[in-house]
All heavy atoms as an XYZ file, in Angstrom:
674
protein
N     108.876    103.419     82.334
C     108.587    104.252     83.409
C     109.859    104.256     84.408
O     110.268    103.258     84.707
C     107.304    103.711     84.185
C     107.087    104.396     85.409
S     105.923    103.634     86.396
C     105.986    104.672     87.954
N     110.152    105.564     84.810
C     111.012    105.608     85.740
C     110.374    105.780     87.204
O     109.829    106.773     87.352
C     111.985    106.824     85.580
C     113.108    107.097     86.523
O     113.601    106.199     87.028
O     113.467    108.326     86.712
N     110.553    104.725     87.940
C     109.850    104.833     89.122
C     110.461    105.864     90.193
O     111.582    105.979     90.194
C     109.909    103.376     89.899
C     111.220    102.788     89.122
C     111.275    103.554     87.709
N     109.453    106.473     90.894
C     110.082    107.403     91.935
C     110.568    106.770     93.042
O     110.486    105.565     93.217
N     110.924    107.545     94.061
C     111.494    106.969     95.322
C     110.626    106.106     96.040
O     111.085    104.951     96.507
C     112.096    108.133     96.240
C     112.765    107.686     97.416
C     114.050    106.972     97.130
C     113.057    108.982     98.267
N     109.404    106.318     96.188
C     108.463    105.548     96.979
C     108.321    104.077     96.294
O     108.301    103.125     97.005
C     107.127    106.207     96.950
C     106.229    105.833     98.118
N     106.443    106.175     99.373
C     105.054    105.054     98.051
C     105.487    105.579    100.189
N     104.648    105.057     99.383
N     108.151    104.079     94.913
C     108.165    102.855     94.158
C     109.434    102.081     94.164
O     109.366    100.807     94.380
C     107.617    103.093     92.677
C     107.698    101.922     92.050
C     106.357    103.663     92.680
N     110.512    102.844     94.235
C     111.828    102.103     94.266
C     111.935    101.446     95.629
O     112.463    100.346     95.762
C     113.012    103.144     94.079
C     113.136    103.535     92.612
C     114.295    104.470     92.528
C     114.401    104.897     91.058
N     115.408    105.946     90.901
N     111.431    102.093     96.663
C     111.543    101.498     98.031
C     110.608    100.285     98.102
O     111.014     99.272     98.694
C     111.226    102.467     99.179
C     111.515    102.127    100.415
C     112.935    101.622    100.765
O     113.856    102.357    100.241
N     113.230    100.666    101.506
N     109.445    100.349     97.502
C     108.534     99.167     97.489
C     109.226     97.982     96.763
O     109.183     96.891     97.094
C     107.282     99.655     96.776
N     109.873     98.282     95.580
C     110.579     97.215     94.859
C     111.735     96.516     95.742
O     111.927     95.393     95.611
C     111.161     97.821     93.539
C     110.202     98.356     92.491
C     110.770     98.984     91.379
C     109.316     97.170     92.043
N     112.392     97.524     96.374
C     113.466     96.894     97.311
C     112.732     95.850     98.396
O     113.311     94.835     98.551
C     114.021     98.128     98.025
C     115.159     97.648     98.984
O     116.058     96.805     98.634
N     115.239     98.276    100.154
N     111.575     96.297     98.955
C     111.044     95.486     99.939
C     110.450     94.142     99.177
O     110.524     93.050     99.735
C     109.752     96.198    100.575
C     110.128     97.316    101.452
N     111.182     97.242    102.353
C     109.597     98.531    101.564
C     111.344     98.395    102.910
N     110.354     99.226    102.449
N     109.957     94.276     97.974
C     109.421     93.110     97.247
C     110.639     92.219     97.005
O     110.441     90.859     96.988
C     108.690     93.523     95.998
C     107.285     94.127     96.196
C     106.830     94.770     94.930
C     106.434     93.149     96.743
N     111.768     92.704     96.514
C     112.844     91.823     96.208
C     113.421     91.232     97.487
O     113.725     89.929     97.459
C     113.982     92.626     95.542
C     113.663     93.005     94.069
O     113.122     92.172     93.403
N     113.916     94.160     93.621
N     113.241     91.809     98.672
C     113.789     91.108     99.873
C     112.662     89.999    100.307
O     113.173     88.957    100.749
C     113.795     92.195    101.022
C     114.945     92.983    100.896
C     115.145     94.086    102.014
C     116.289     94.977    101.910
N     116.443     95.999    102.876
N     111.487     90.240    100.046
C     110.423     89.255    100.261
C     110.695     87.989     99.317
O     110.700     86.860     99.912
C     109.061     89.817    100.129
C     108.634     90.822    101.082
C     108.009     88.705     99.969
C     107.416     91.722    100.735
N     111.006     88.318     98.183
C     111.127     87.123     97.111
C     112.413     86.350     97.550
O     112.508     85.151     97.283
C     111.288     87.659     95.730
C     109.919     88.128     95.167
C     110.143     88.969     93.947
C     108.885     87.066     95.065
N     113.490     87.094     98.047
C     114.682     86.314     98.497
C     114.434     85.654     99.810
O     115.066     84.528    100.101
C     115.812     87.337     98.702
N     113.518     85.982    100.676
C     113.365     85.399    102.085
C     112.275     84.335    101.943
O     112.562     83.277    102.729
C     112.846     86.573    102.890
C     112.651     86.101    104.305
C     113.614     85.691    105.203
C     111.384     86.031    104.764
C     113.392     85.206    106.495
C     110.995     85.563    106.129
C     112.101     85.099    106.934
O     111.802     84.712    108.191
N     111.225     84.445    101.199
C     110.118     83.500    101.388
C     110.536     82.060    101.249
O     109.888     81.173    102.050
C     108.988     83.906    100.496
C     109.005     83.263     99.169
C     108.571     81.924     98.884
C     109.586     83.897     98.009
C     108.649     81.369     97.623
C     109.645     83.445     96.808
C     109.316     82.110     96.626
O     109.304     81.607     95.395
N     111.437     81.645    100.423
C     111.810     80.198    100.412
C     112.261     79.526    101.664
O     112.045     78.373    101.951
C     113.030     80.130     99.339
C     112.833     81.350     98.465
C     112.293     82.378     99.396
N     112.762     80.419    102.681
C     113.230     79.904    103.918
C     112.193     79.686    104.928
O     112.317     78.914    105.707
C     114.160     80.837    104.492
C     115.395     81.046    103.725
C     115.664     82.214    102.963
C     116.374     80.112    103.702
C     116.844     82.378    102.096
C     117.616     80.304    102.977
C     117.732     81.467    102.183
O     118.902     81.628    101.437
N     110.988     80.211    104.625
C     109.796     79.984    105.527
C     108.568     79.286    104.784
O     107.605     79.159    105.458
C     109.444     81.338    106.186
C     110.409     81.939    106.999
C     108.892     82.398    105.078
N     108.874     78.966    103.575
C     107.639     78.422    102.824
C     107.516     76.892    103.368
O     108.433     76.110    103.628
C     107.950     78.377    101.342
N     106.205     76.542    103.482
C     105.744     75.252    103.826
C     104.485     74.770    102.961
O     103.564     75.669    103.023
C     105.425     75.124    105.293
C     106.610     75.027    106.165
C     106.170     74.665    107.590
O     105.187     74.073    107.834
O     106.948     75.084    108.490
N     104.556     73.758    102.281
C     103.351     73.240    101.548
C     102.826     74.356    100.527
O     101.670     74.562    100.465
C     102.276     72.927    102.467
C     102.625     71.653    103.390
O     103.472     70.786    102.924
O     102.361     71.616    104.597
N     103.782     74.969     99.847
C     103.409     76.005     98.812
C     102.892     77.256     99.394
O     102.256     78.093     98.625
N     103.208     77.622    100.718
C     102.748     78.915    101.219
C     103.727     79.482    102.113
O     104.411     78.786    102.753
C     101.438     78.773    101.999
N     103.770     80.749    102.208
C     104.774     81.446    103.262
C     104.174     82.650    103.667
O     103.208     83.313    103.038
C     106.061     81.887    102.411
N     104.501     82.970    104.896
C     103.961     84.271    105.607
C     105.210     85.049    105.959
O     106.108     84.585    106.528
C     103.104     84.029    106.914
C     102.799     85.309    107.508
C     101.991     83.078    106.484
N     105.210     86.328    105.481
C     106.345     87.311    105.691
C     105.664     88.506    106.323
O     104.595     89.030    105.938
C     106.881     87.637    104.370
C     108.062     88.592    104.578
C     107.514     86.391    103.759
N     106.429     89.116    107.255
C     105.908     90.319    108.004
C     106.815     91.434    107.645
O     107.992     91.291    107.601
C     105.857     90.023    109.494
N     106.236     92.599    107.501
C     106.892     93.858    107.264
C     106.555     94.833    108.474
O     105.394     94.678    108.990
C     106.650     94.476    105.912
C     107.103     93.817    104.705
C     106.481     94.554    103.474
C     108.576     93.715    104.691
N     107.408     95.773    108.663
C     106.883     96.872    109.617
C     105.691     97.606    109.072
O     105.408     97.590    107.812
C     108.113     97.904    109.867
O     108.232     98.609    108.578
C     109.349     97.294    110.340
N     105.015     98.221    109.872
C     103.850     98.952    109.299
C     104.187     99.896    108.225
O     103.492     99.998    107.231
C     103.190     99.635    110.496
C     103.635     98.851    111.791
C     105.018     98.297    111.386
N     105.373    100.582    108.505
C     105.658    101.579    107.420
C     106.047    100.959    106.088
O     105.619    101.379    105.067
C     106.851    102.457    108.028
C     106.424    103.368    109.153
C     106.479    102.567    110.423
O     107.008    101.374    110.575
O     106.074    103.191    111.497
N     106.837     99.947    106.180
C     107.271     99.109    104.975
C     106.060     98.544    104.291
O     105.957     98.525    102.979
C     108.262     98.071    105.228
C     109.659     98.738    105.736
O     109.945    100.043    105.586
O     110.530     98.028    106.351
N     105.175     97.997    105.040
C     104.110     97.346    104.486
C     103.218     98.392    103.696
O     102.757     98.182    102.582
C     103.184     96.789    105.448
C     101.898     95.862    104.985
C     101.967     94.628    104.759
C     100.663     96.432    104.624
N     100.717     94.240    104.233
C      99.836     95.307    104.183
C      99.988     97.669    104.714
C      98.552     95.430    103.735
C      98.772     97.807    104.280
C      98.058     96.771    103.791
N     103.052     99.605    104.230
C     102.266    100.686    103.540
C     102.977    101.137    102.320
O     102.261    101.452    101.322
C     102.068    101.839    104.557
C     101.103    102.828    104.059
C      99.655    102.213    103.962
O      99.110    101.678    104.785
N      99.113    102.264    102.650
N     104.352    101.192    102.317
C     105.001    101.602    101.122
C     104.680    100.533    100.101
O     104.494    100.986     98.898
C     106.688    101.603    101.435
C     107.331    101.703    100.075
C     106.811    102.790    102.240
N     104.751     99.330    100.308
C     104.388     98.260     99.338
C     102.975     98.353     98.807
O     102.716     98.310     97.615
C     104.693     96.816     99.878
C     104.272     95.757     98.904
C     106.196     96.662    100.122
N     102.134     98.490     99.781
C     100.650     98.669     99.390
C     100.350     99.790     98.564
O      99.660     99.770     97.501
C      99.790     98.657    100.664
N     101.014    100.968     98.851
C     100.773    102.096     98.232
C     101.250    101.998     96.713
O     100.562    102.327     95.754
C     101.664    103.363     98.641
C     101.059    103.934     99.952
O     100.026    103.658    100.288
O     101.795    104.659    100.693
N     102.522    101.446     96.461
C     103.061    101.211     95.167
C     102.179    100.278     94.366
O     101.843    100.479     93.157
C     104.378    100.785     95.240
N     101.675     99.236     94.976
C     100.962     98.115     94.169
C      99.516     98.500     94.023
O      98.947     98.078     92.958
C     101.003     96.822     95.040
C     102.426     96.309     95.139
S     102.528     94.689     95.934
C     102.715     93.695     94.252
N      98.862     99.256     94.871
C      97.414     99.398     94.823
C      96.818    100.815     94.702
O      95.771    100.986     94.409
C      96.767     98.711     95.941
C      97.151     97.306     96.081
C      98.095     96.896     97.062
C      96.668     96.331     95.220
C      98.445     95.430     97.183
C      97.074     94.993     95.199
C      97.905     94.547     96.253
N      97.627    101.839     94.989
C      97.192    103.181     95.162
C      97.944    104.168     94.264
O      97.442    105.226     94.157
C      97.192    103.647     96.561
C      96.487    102.752     97.593
C      97.079    102.090     98.531
C      95.056    102.593     97.397
C      96.382    101.213     99.354
C      94.351    101.640     98.264
C      95.053    101.141     99.196
O      94.430    100.181    100.007
N      98.950    103.820     93.620
C      99.723    104.773     92.833
C      99.782    104.517     91.398
O     100.434    105.045     90.525
C     101.226    104.840     93.256
C     101.442    105.185     94.729
S     103.208    105.080     95.333
C     103.793    106.482     94.326
N      98.856    103.595     91.000
C      98.682    103.308     89.406
C     100.077    102.876     88.842
O     100.358    103.162     87.604
C      98.116    104.497     88.687
C      96.715    104.689     89.109
O      95.927    103.779     89.356
O      96.231    105.882     89.217
N     100.873    102.183     89.638
C     102.174    101.745     89.125
C     101.993    100.532     88.112
O     101.195     99.696     88.357
C     103.036    101.166     90.324
O     103.113    102.164     91.256
C     104.408    100.767     89.849
N     102.446    100.594     86.908
C     102.329     99.623     85.944
C     102.790     98.298     86.309
O     103.803     98.221     87.042
C     103.137    100.132     84.732
C     103.367    101.589     85.006
C     103.306    101.728     86.442
N     102.139     97.223     86.073
C     102.568     95.873     86.338
C     103.937     95.583     86.024
O     104.702     94.871     86.639
C     101.514     94.926     85.665
C     101.814     93.390     85.854
C     101.827     93.015     87.356
N     102.276     91.740     87.498
C     103.417     91.280     87.893
N     104.372     92.092     88.180
N     103.771     89.976     88.021
N     104.414     96.070     84.895
C     105.772     95.564     84.391
C     106.859     96.155     85.321
O     108.018     95.773     85.060
C     105.922     96.050     83.027
C     105.802     97.528     82.670
C     104.304     97.908     82.387
O     103.419     97.120     82.428
O     104.217     99.101     81.950
N     106.547     97.059     86.146
C     107.628     97.521     87.053
C     107.855     96.669     88.194
O     109.071     96.497     88.670
C     107.055     98.945     87.702
C     108.022     99.420     88.777
C     106.863    100.046     86.726
N     106.907     95.771     88.420
C     107.150     94.875     89.641
C     108.011     93.634     89.137
O     108.032     93.380     87.928
C     105.798     94.305     90.179
C     105.013     95.542     90.759
C     103.872     95.905     90.186
C     105.552     96.324     91.790
C     103.145     96.972     90.726
C     104.902     97.392     92.417
C     103.682     97.687     91.801
N     108.715     92.947     90.008
C     109.524     91.867     89.669
C     108.753     90.786     88.875
O     107.696     90.465     89.213
C     110.013     91.278     91.044
C     109.896     92.379     92.029
C     108.721     93.132     91.449
N     109.427     90.261     87.968
C     108.868     89.150     87.094
C     108.561     87.939     87.903
O     107.760     87.039     87.586
C     109.739     88.827     85.920
C     109.781     89.883     84.846
C     110.643     89.428     83.651
O     111.068     88.253     83.418
O     110.932     90.402     82.934
N     109.191     87.775     89.049
C     109.044     86.557     89.881
C     107.690     86.637     90.681
O     107.355     85.630     91.291
C     110.149     86.553     90.835
N     106.977     87.636     90.458
C     105.611     87.757     90.960
C     104.598     87.603     89.857
O     104.676     88.382     88.827
C     105.392     89.093     91.617
C     106.126     89.417     92.826
C     105.809     90.808     93.392
C     105.742     88.434     93.954
N     103.876     86.534     89.937
C     102.870     86.280     88.866
C     101.520     86.961     89.089
O     100.753     87.265     88.182
C     102.725     84.857     88.441
O     102.180     84.265     89.761
C     103.976     84.179     88.023
N     101.200     87.143     90.295
C      99.992     87.851     90.793
C     100.088     88.488     92.175
O     100.930     88.131     92.935
C      98.856     86.707     90.859
N      99.172     89.505     92.315
C      99.176     90.082     93.695
C      97.771     90.705     93.839
O      97.162     91.035     92.904
C     100.222     91.122     93.823
C     100.200     92.212     92.802
C      99.494     93.416     92.976
C     100.984     92.068     91.682
C      99.539     94.377     92.025
C     101.013     93.129     90.715
C     100.233     94.310     90.906
O     100.323     95.166     89.938
N      97.341     90.697     95.202
C      96.052     91.300     95.512
C      96.053     91.716     96.964
O      96.809     91.127     97.757
C      94.866     90.348     95.196
C      94.769     89.114     95.991
C      93.683     88.146     95.677
N      93.499     87.066     96.584
C      92.617     87.124     97.501
N      91.648     88.040     97.616
N      92.517     85.993     98.280
N      95.133     92.581     97.291
C      94.999     92.993     98.635
C      93.859     91.954     99.376
O      93.021     91.553     98.590
C      94.404     94.414     98.790
C      94.349     94.937    100.111
S      95.948     95.448    100.899
C      96.244     96.863     99.979
N      94.018     91.619    100.519
C      93.239     90.617    101.100
C      92.957     90.904    102.602
O      93.518     91.887    103.094
C      93.883     89.244    101.140
O      93.193     88.253    101.661
N      92.024     90.075    103.190
C      91.808     90.262    104.600
C      91.324     91.647    104.991
O      91.957     92.257    105.936
C      92.968     89.787    105.536
C      92.642     89.585    106.952
O      91.345     89.316    107.141
O      93.515     89.521    107.753
N      90.426     92.089    104.336
C      89.898     93.479    104.535
C      91.007     94.523    104.487
O      90.996     95.366    105.320
C      89.027     93.609    105.737
C      88.133     94.692    105.894
O      87.653     95.189    104.804
O      87.745     95.285    107.040
N      91.794     94.383    103.513
C      92.960     95.334    103.298
C      94.045     95.316    104.396
O      94.659     96.279    104.658
C      92.459     96.722    102.903
C      91.624     96.702    101.827
C      91.252     98.018    101.260
O      91.528     99.117    101.922
N      90.751     98.241     99.983
N      94.143     94.208    105.016
C      95.139     94.068    106.043
C      96.491     93.279    105.617
O      97.376     93.178    106.396
C      94.573     93.484    107.371
C      93.612     94.553    107.973
C      93.204     94.006    109.346
N      92.431     92.770    109.339
C      91.258     92.763    109.500
N      90.500     93.652    109.808
N      90.533     91.445    109.406
N      96.242     92.497    104.619
C      97.403     91.547    104.112
C      97.456     91.810    102.652
O      96.557     92.149    101.851
C      97.199     90.145    104.387
O      96.114     89.646    103.855
C      97.097     89.898    105.802
N      98.726     91.621    102.041
C      98.920     91.500    100.640
C      99.207     90.142    100.346
O     100.140     89.483    100.939
C     100.075     92.487    100.255
C      99.778     93.962    100.605
C     100.474     92.313     98.777
C     101.064     94.881    100.530
N      98.571     89.553     99.339
C      98.887     88.271     98.922
C      99.539     88.205     97.541
O      99.061     88.732     96.529
C      97.555     87.394     98.778
C      96.888     87.182    100.118
C      95.728     86.253    100.045
O      95.300     85.779     98.904
O      95.107     86.104    101.051
N     100.783     87.556     97.451
C     101.583     87.609     96.382
C     101.569     86.052     95.842
O     101.534     85.218     96.580
C     102.954     87.991     96.601
C     103.106     89.450     97.366
C     104.601     89.610     97.680
C     102.672     90.544     96.494
N     101.741     85.863     94.553
C     101.952     84.558     93.954
C     103.367     84.603     93.263
O     103.591     85.368     92.411
C     100.839     84.128     93.027
O      99.673     84.218     93.732
C     101.125     82.754     92.564
N     104.174     83.762     93.851
C     105.566     83.705     93.184
C     105.516     82.866     91.910
O     104.639     82.114     91.780
C     106.592     83.109     94.180
N     106.521     83.067     91.005
C     106.567     82.298     89.792
C     106.457     80.806     90.063
O     106.011     79.987     89.185
C     107.770     82.708     88.996
N     107.067     80.299     91.187
C     107.099     78.938     91.334
C     105.636     78.412     91.970
O     105.469     77.292     92.324
C     108.161     78.431     92.413
C     107.965     79.155     93.773
O     106.959     79.733     94.156
O     108.936     78.832     94.653
N     104.718     79.318     92.128
C     103.335     78.950     92.581
C     103.199     79.245     93.994
O     102.059     78.960     94.548
N     104.198     79.532     94.863
C     104.040     79.742     96.236
C     103.083     80.999     96.555
O     103.376     81.935     95.947
C     105.474     79.948     96.881
O     106.324     78.869     96.707
C     105.323     80.123     98.486
N     102.228     80.761     97.400
C     101.425     81.916     97.924
C     102.053     82.501     99.119
O     102.290     81.869    100.111
C     100.006     81.328     98.333
N     102.430     83.845     98.896
C     103.120     84.546     99.995
C     102.114     85.592    100.577
O     101.572     86.411     99.898
C     104.364     85.325     99.309
C     105.211     84.366     98.671
C     105.036     86.047    100.469
C     106.267     84.983     97.693
N     101.907     85.505    101.885
C     101.056     86.459    102.535
C     101.964     87.480    103.254
O     102.904     86.990    103.890
C     100.236     85.756    103.494
O      99.451     84.796    102.884
C      99.364     86.735    104.352
N     101.797     88.752    102.993
C     102.524     89.770    103.543
C     101.654     90.546    104.579
O     100.655     91.020    104.164
C     103.097     90.757    102.557
C     104.045     91.866    103.252
C     103.945     89.926    101.447
N     102.101     90.388    105.729
C     101.309     91.017    106.758
C     102.242     92.082    107.593
O     103.369     92.061    107.537
C     100.610     90.004    107.747
C     101.677     89.032    108.314
C     100.952     87.907    109.035
O      99.704     87.498    108.701
O     101.492     87.294    109.965
N     101.432     92.851    108.448
C     102.175     93.781    109.220
C     102.716     93.018    110.552
O     101.874     92.340    111.102
C     101.237     94.961    109.757
C     101.900     95.778    110.625
C     100.715     95.686    108.393
N     103.809     93.165    110.821
C     104.414     92.403    112.027
C     105.292     93.213    112.947
O     105.485     94.347    112.758
């Protein structure tokens, strides 16, 4: 699949999250904030655009929407639970 611009931007944000979370992780969990616009781009690509799983970084082993669709929960390959919220 050749991802469109919206998905490419979401992948850019996800890669930045994956590069950043080790700096804020404590006890196997990390919280990362995105602007409302950037958070929506990621949410759209992951949950509303039928983007195939294989398009997302291999460093993510799982992802889901949480907190009544206000946060995105990611699981990194090292087992870290990453909460992505609007900040």
